[in-house]
C-alpha positions in Angstrom: 96.6 109.5 92.3 95.4 107.1 95.0 96.4 108.1 98.6 95.8 105.2 101.1 96.9 104.6 104.8 95.2 104.9 108.2 93.5 107.9 109.6 93.4 108.1 113.7 91.4 110.1 116.4 91.6 109.2 119.9 90.4 105.5 119.9 89.0 105.5 116.5 90.8 104.5 112.9 89.8 103.3 109.6 91.8 102.3 106.7 91.2 104.5 103.6 91.7 104.8 100.0 90.8 108.0 98.3 91.6 109.6 94.7 92.9 113.2 94.7 95.7 115.2 93.5 97.9 117.4 95.6 101.7 118.1 95.1 102.4 118.1 98.8 101.4 114.4 99.2 104.1 112.1 98.6 104.8 108.5 99.6 105.2 108.4 103.3 104.6 112.1 104.0 102.0 114.9 104.0 104.4 118.1 103.5 101.6 120.9 104.3 98.8 121.2 106.5 96.6 122.4 103.5 97.1 118.8 102.1 96.3 117.2 105.0 93.1 119.1 105.7 92.2 118.3 101.9 92.8 114.7 102.7 90.6 114.5 105.8 87.8 116.2 103.9 88.3 113.6 101.0 88.2 110.7 103.7 85.1 112.2 105.4 83.1 112.7 102.4 83.8 109.2 100.9 83.2 107.4 104.1 80.5 109.6 105.4 82.6 109.9 108.7 83.6 113.1 110.6 87.2 113.0 111.6 88.4 116.4 112.6 91.3 118.2 111.2 93.3 117.2 114.2 93.4 113.6 113.2 96.6 111.9 112.4 97.2 110.0 109.0 100.0 107.3 109.1 101.2 105.7 107.2 100.5 107.5 103.7 100.8 105.4 100.4 100.7 107.0 97.2 100.0 105.0 93.6 100.1 107.2 90.6 98.5 106.2 87.4 
């Protein structure tokens, strides 16, 4: 699936779109801390940034293919 949205930390934010599969990520919500951490790691790898695990992700959009 493709997960997209905005990741925020203090005064910094970016729009993102990453491919990942996690059953706890659904349209509009991230149901577990584990899923959020995996998503932040995927964003950090793809965009070569260092958002901490305490960052917020809102909104979350999911597309499956």
